[in-house]
C-alpha positions as CSV (number, residue, x, y, z in Angstrom):
1,M,-17.1,118.5,94.7
2,L,-15.4,121.6,96.1
3,M,-12.2,120.8,94.2
4,K,-14.2,120.3,90.9
5,L,-16.1,123.5,91.5
6,L,-12.9,125.5,92.0
7,S,-11.3,124.1,88.9
8,F,-14.1,125.3,86.7
9,M,-14.9,128.7,88.3
10,D,-13.9,131.8,86.3
11,R,-10.7,133.1,87.9
12,E,-11.0,136.4,86.2
13,K,-14.2,137.1,88.3
14,F,-13.6,135.0,91.4
15,A,-10.6,134.7,93.6
16,N,-11.0,131.6,95.8
17,E,-9.2,130.6,99.0
18,V,-9.9,127.5,101.0
19,I,-9.8,127.0,104.8
20,S,-9.6,123.4,106.1
21,L,-10.7,122.9,109.7
22,R,-8.4,119.9,109.9
23,E,-5.2,119.1,107.9
24,I,-4.7,120.0,104.3
25,G,-5.1,116.3,103.1
26,A,-5.0,114.8,99.7
27,V,-7.7,117.0,98.2
28,G,-6.2,120.1,99.7
29,R,-2.9,119.3,98.1
30,E,-4.6,119.0,94.7
31,I,-6.3,122.3,95.3
32,I,-2.9,123.9,96.0
33,N,-1.6,122.4,92.8
34,M,-4.3,124.3,91.0
35,G,-2.8,127.5,92.3
36,I,-5.5,128.1,95.0
37,P,-4.3,128.9,98.5
38,V,-5.4,126.4,101.3
39,F,-5.1,127.4,104.9
40,A,-5.2,124.4,107.4
41,L,-6.3,124.9,111.0
42,N,-5.2,121.4,112.0
43,M,-7.9,120.9,114.5
44,P,-7.9,117.4,116.2
45,K,-10.9,115.3,115.1
46,G,-13.8,115.9,117.4
47,R,-12.1,118.5,119.5
48,P,-12.3,122.2,118.8
49,S,-9.1,124.0,119.4
50,A,-9.0,127.5,120.9
51,C,-5.8,128.3,119.1
52,A,-7.3,127.2,115.7
53,L,-10.4,129.3,116.3
54,V,-8.3,132.4,117.0
55,N,-6.3,131.7,113.9
56,L,-9.5,131.4,111.8
57,L,-10.9,134.6,113.2
58,N,-7.6,136.4,112.5
59,Y,-7.6,135.0,109.0
60,L,-11.1,136.2,108.3
61,H,-10.3,139.7,109.8
62,S,-7.2,140.0,107.6
63,N,-8.6,138.7,104.3
64,R,-12.2,140.0,104.6
65,P,-13.7,137.8,102.0
66,M,-16.7,139.2,100.2
67,I,-18.4,135.8,100.5
68,L,-17.8,133.1,103.1
69,Q,-19.0,129.8,101.7
70,T,-19.0,127.2,104.5
71,W,-19.2,123.4,103.7
72,L,-20.8,120.9,106.1
73,Y,-22.2,121.3,109.6
74,H,-19.1,122.0,111.7
75,A,-17.9,124.6,109.1
76,D,-21.4,126.1,108.9
77,F,-21.5,126.6,112.7
78,L,-18.0,128.0,113.1
79,G,-18.2,130.0,109.9
80,L,-21.4,131.7,110.9
81,I,-20.2,132.6,114.5
82,L,-16.7,133.8,113.5
83,G,-17.8,135.2,110.2
84,K,-20.4,137.4,111.9
85,T,-17.7,138.4,114.5
86,A,-15.4,139.4,111.6
87,R,-18.4,141.4,110.1
88,I,-18.5,139.4,106.8
89,K,-21.8,140.3,105.1
90,N,-22.3,137.3,102.9
91,I,-22.3,134.0,104.6
92,C,-23.6,131.0,102.7
93,W,-24.0,127.5,104.2
94,N,-23.6,124.3,102.2
95,I,-25.4,121.1,103.3
96,R,-24.3,117.9,101.6
97,C,-26.5,115.1,103.0
98,S,-30.2,114.2,103.2
99,Y,-30.2,112.1,106.4
100,M,-28.0,111.6,109.5
101,D,-28.4,108.7,111.9
102,M,-27.1,110.5,115.0
103,D,-26.7,107.2,116.9
104,K,-23.7,106.6,114.7
105,Y,-22.0,109.9,115.4
106,S,-20.7,111.8,118.4
107,I,-22.7,113.9,120.9
108,I,-20.9,117.0,119.7
109,S,-22.0,116.4,116.0
110,G,-25.6,116.0,117.1
111,W,-25.4,119.2,119.2
112,I,-23.9,121.2,116.3
113,I,-26.7,120.1,114.0
114,R,-29.4,121.2,116.5
115,V,-27.7,124.5,117.0
116,C,-27.4,125.0,113.3
117,S,-31.1,124.5,112.9
118,L,-31.6,127.4,115.4
119,L,-29.1,129.6,113.6
120,S,-30.3,128.8,110.1
121,P,-32.1,132.1,109.5
122,F,-28.8,134.0,109.8
123,P,-26.9,132.9,106.7
124,K,-27.8,134.8,103.5
125,V,-28.3,131.4,101.8
126,V,-28.6,127.8,102.8
127,L,-27.4,125.8,99.8
128,T,-28.1,122.0,99.3
129,N,-27.1,119.6,96.6
130,S,-30.5,117.8,96.6
131,H,-34.2,118.3,97.0
132,E,-34.3,115.6,99.7
133,A,-31.6,117.4,101.7
134,K,-33.7,120.6,101.8
135,K,-36.8,118.6,102.8
136,Y,-35.0,116.7,105.6
137,H,-33.3,119.8,107.1
138,M,-36.6,121.7,107.1
139,Q,-38.0,118.8,109.1
140,L,-35.0,119.2,111.5
141,G,-36.1,122.8,112.0
142,Y,-33.9,124.7,109.5
143,R,-35.6,127.9,108.5
144,A,-33.5,129.5,105.9
145,R,-34.2,133.0,104.7
146,R,-33.3,131.7,101.2
147,W,-32.8,128.1,100.0
148,K,-30.9,127.2,96.9
149,I,-30.5,123.7,95.4
150,I,-27.5,123.1,93.1
151,P,-26.7,119.5,92.2
152,N,-23.2,118.1,92.1
153,G,-21.4,118.4,88.8
154,F,-19.0,116.1,86.9
155,D,-16.0,116.5,84.6
156,L,-17.0,114.5,81.5
157,K,-13.4,114.6,80.2
158,K,-12.0,113.0,83.4
159,F,-14.8,110.5,84.0
160,R,-15.6,108.9,80.6
161,P,-16.0,105.5,79.0
162,N,-12.6,103.8,78.8
163,E,-12.3,100.4,77.1
164,L,-8.9,99.8,78.6
165,A,-10.0,100.4,82.2
166,R,-11.8,97.0,82.7
167,P,-8.9,94.8,81.5
168,G,-6.5,97.0,83.5
169,L,-8.6,96.6,86.6
170,I,-8.8,92.8,86.1
171,S,-5.1,92.7,85.7
172,E,-4.5,94.8,88.8
173,L,-6.7,92.6,90.9
174,N,-4.9,89.5,89.5
175,L,-8.3,87.8,88.8
176,E,-6.7,85.5,86.2
177,K,-5.0,83.7,89.1
178,H,-8.1,83.8,91.4
179,I,-10.5,82.4,88.9
180,F,-8.8,80.6,86.1
181,E,-6.1,78.4,87.7
182,N,-6.5,75.7,85.0
183,E,-4.4,76.0,81.9
184,L,-6.0,78.2,79.3
185,N,-4.6,79.4,76.0
186,T,-4.7,83.2,75.2
187,A,-8.0,83.1,73.3
188,Q,-9.7,81.1,76.1
189,L,-8.4,83.5,78.7
190,K,-9.6,86.5,76.8
191,E,-13.1,84.9,76.6
192,A,-13.1,83.9,80.2
193,K,-12.3,87.5,81.3
194,K,-15.5,88.6,79.6
195,D,-17.5,86.5,82.1
196,I,-16.1,88.2,85.1
197,I,-18.5,90.7,86.7
198,L,-17.0,93.6,88.6
199,I,-19.3,95.3,91.0
200,G,-18.0,98.4,92.7
201,F,-18.7,100.6,95.8
202,I,-16.6,103.7,96.1
203,A,-17.0,105.3,99.5
204,R,-15.0,106.2,102.6
205,D,-15.3,104.2,105.9
206,D,-18.3,105.9,107.4
207,P,-21.4,104.4,109.2
208,M,-23.8,106.1,106.8
209,K,-22.2,104.5,103.8
210,D,-23.4,101.1,105.1
211,H,-20.7,98.8,103.8
212,S,-22.3,96.0,105.9
213,T,-25.3,95.9,103.6
214,F,-23.0,95.8,100.5
215,I,-21.0,92.9,102.0
216,K,-24.1,90.9,102.9
217,A,-25.6,91.4,99.5
218,G,-22.2,90.3,98.0
219,Y,-22.1,87.0,99.7
220,L,-25.8,86.4,98.9
221,L,-24.9,86.8,95.3
222,L,-21.8,84.7,95.6
223,N,-23.8,81.8,97.0
224,E,-25.4,81.6,93.5
225,R,-22.5,82.5,91.2
226,I,-18.8,82.7,91.6
227,D,-17.9,84.9,88.6
228,V,-18.6,88.1,90.6
229,H,-15.9,90.2,92.3
230,F,-16.5,93.2,94.5
231,V,-14.3,96.3,94.3
232,C,-14.3,98.7,97.2
233,A,-12.2,101.9,97.4
234,G,-12.2,104.9,99.7
235,K,-10.4,106.2,102.8
236,G,-10.2,103.5,105.4
237,I,-11.5,100.7,103.1
238,D,-8.6,98.3,103.1
239,F,-7.6,95.0,104.7
240,G,-6.2,96.8,107.7
241,N,-9.8,97.7,108.7
242,V,-10.4,94.7,110.9
243,P,-14.1,95.5,111.8
244,L,-14.9,95.7,108.1
245,V,-12.9,92.6,107.0
246,T,-14.4,90.4,109.7
247,Q,-17.8,90.9,108.1
248,I,-16.7,89.1,105.0
249,P,-17.0,85.3,105.2
250,E,-13.5,83.8,104.9
251,K,-14.5,81.6,102.0
252,F,-15.5,84.7,100.0
253,R,-12.7,87.1,100.9
254,H,-10.8,86.6,97.7
255,H,-13.9,88.0,95.9
256,F,-13.7,91.3,97.8
257,H,-11.0,93.7,96.8
258,L,-10.4,96.6,99.3
259,L,-8.3,99.1,97.6
260,G,-8.2,102.0,100.1
261,E,-8.0,105.6,99.1
262,R,-6.9,106.0,95.5
263,D,-6.0,108.9,93.2
264,N,-7.2,107.2,90.0
265,M,-10.9,106.7,90.8
266,Q,-11.7,107.5,87.2
267,D,-9.9,104.3,86.1
268,I,-11.4,102.1,88.8
269,T,-14.9,103.4,88.1
270,A,-14.7,103.1,84.3
271,G,-13.5,99.5,84.8
272,L,-16.7,98.4,86.6
273,D,-19.6,96.5,85.1
274,I,-22.0,97.8,87.8
275,A,-21.5,100.6,90.3
276,S,-23.3,100.8,93.6
277,C,-24.3,103.3,96.3
278,V,-25.8,101.7,99.3
279,S,-25.8,104.7,101.7
280,L,-28.3,105.3,104.4
281,G,-28.3,109.0,103.6
282,E,-26.9,110.9,100.7
283,G,-27.8,114.3,99.3
284,F,-26.3,113.8,95.9
285,S,-23.8,110.9,95.5
286,N,-20.6,112.0,93.7
287,T,-19.7,108.3,93.0
288,V,-23.0,107.7,91.3
289,G,-22.6,110.7,89.0
290,E,-19.0,109.7,88.2
291,A,-20.0,106.1,87.4
292,M,-22.8,107.4,85.1
293,A,-20.3,109.7,83.4
294,C,-18.2,106.6,82.8
295,A,-21.2,104.9,81.2
296,V,-21.5,102.4,84.0
297,P,-25.1,101.5,85.2
298,C,-25.8,102.0,88.8
299,V,-27.7,100.3,91.6
300,V,-28.5,102.8,94.3
301,T,-30.5,102.9,97.6
302,D,-33.5,105.2,97.6
303,V,-32.1,107.9,99.7
304,G,-31.5,111.6,98.9
305,D,-31.9,112.4,95.3
306,S,-30.3,109.1,94.1
307,A,-33.5,107.8,92.3
308,R,-33.9,111.2,90.7
309,I,-30.3,111.2,89.5
310,V,-30.3,107.6,88.1
311,G,-33.8,107.9,86.5
312,N,-34.3,105.0,84.1
313,T,-30.6,104.2,83.6
314,G,-30.2,101.9,86.6
315,R,-31.9,100.2,89.6
316,V,-33.2,101.7,92.8
317,V,-33.6,99.6,96.0
318,P,-34.6,100.3,99.6
319,P,-31.7,101.0,102.1
320,K,-30.5,98.3,104.5
321,N,-32.0,95.6,102.3
322,P,-29.2,93.2,101.1
323,E,-31.7,90.9,99.4
324,A,-33.1,93.7,97.2
325,L,-29.6,94.9,96.4
326,A,-28.4,91.4,95.4
327,N,-31.5,90.9,93.2
328,A,-31.0,94.3,91.5
329,W,-27.4,93.2,90.7
330,K,-28.7,90.0,89.3
331,E,-31.1,91.8,87.0
332,L,-28.2,93.9,85.5
333,I,-26.0,90.8,85.2
334,D,-28.8,88.9,83.4
335,S,-29.3,91.8,81.0
336,G,-25.9,90.9,79.5
337,Q,-23.0,93.1,78.3
338,E,-25.1,94.7,75.7
339,G,-28.0,95.5,78.1
340,R,-25.6,97.1,80.6
341,R,-23.8,99.0,77.8
342,N,-27.1,100.5,76.6
343,L,-28.0,101.6,80.2
344,G,-24.6,103.0,80.7
345,L,-24.8,105.2,77.5
346,L,-28.2,106.5,78.7
347,A,-26.6,107.3,82.1
348,R,-23.8,109.3,80.5
349,K,-26.2,111.2,78.4
350,R,-28.2,112.1,81.5
351,V,-25.1,113.5,83.2
352,E,-24.3,115.5,80.0
353,N,-27.8,117.0,80.0
354,Y,-28.2,117.8,83.7
355,F,-25.0,117.5,85.8
356,E,-22.0,118.6,83.6
357,I,-19.6,120.5,85.8
358,S,-19.3,123.7,83.8
359,K,-23.1,124.1,83.9
360,V,-23.2,123.4,87.7
361,G,-20.2,125.8,88.2
362,K,-22.2,128.5,86.4
363,Q,-25.0,128.1,88.9
364,Y,-22.6,128.7,91.8
365,E,-21.2,131.8,90.0
366,D,-24.7,133.1,89.4
367,L,-25.5,132.6,93.1
368,Y,-22.4,134.4,94.3
369,T,-23.0,137.3,91.9
370,S,-26.5,137.7,93.1
371,L,-25.2,137.9,96.7
372,L,-22.8,140.7,95.8
373,E,-25.5,142.6,93.9
374,T,-27.6,142.8,97.1
375,V,-24.7,144.3,99.2
């Protein structure tokens, strides 16, 4: 979302620079390719580095940004402390989730969230990407002097319906070999491909994404029909992830395709019949909005603003409920290609109306302008 925002902001009015607490990474390299500087502190995961903190403080002193927009809890905490030390007047926090099960995270992360709740009156603005995120953090004790909700935005030129994406994905996954091993002529194979159902879940390896529920729902559905294949992509989601792979029953493993981190998510997403988000806590799921922009109907868990985002264009199920998830998939499968196509077109229209990236970027620009006007 940060990368998308930077690509659509007015560069005649706003000069952006990005600081990464850790390495530059794939997204950082894309931002650099856009002509925007990225400064990496290269902190080890889970361990603050005194040298990195000194470098960050020196950077803030030297560059004196008019606005310091921090992104996620660790950056919010460090940005406020060091930003205030560097006498930066406008510090704006950005919260991106609506629930955190702290049993699944480190003690340091839990401590930082508690400290942030105490420090929350000090930033000029606490920005969230969902109504539920604001509600949840107020329950945690956040007392912002000013709240601002700006949803995630989507590039409708990049994420769009693509009739070549589905056959391309079927070919990449080599599903002809997996499913149709008997001899078929070209016409028969073409018809058989139409019967394949591709259900996707695009998310990194993270406890809150709840891949376990996705896998359980997958083999529940596979017990009833064998024409379904599950496509998962994201950092750490590959067959080298032994704890993840061992959750998939061996007899069904050829129905699960773990693609890892990819740079062509728009092609993978547009190739799906159904997209999923089974997270335990999301503010505003980027992958749901991207799927909707590609005219792919979604099944989402009722967390964050997911139900509000999807509206009547998909299905909403309780979190951690594989039976409900499998049943929702079956409903969309049973609706047929035409039914899914109609829902997908409604979904794209919804993104056009409410979540198109230039409209969302304008909201950020208006917020930043308002901060400068109060200086």
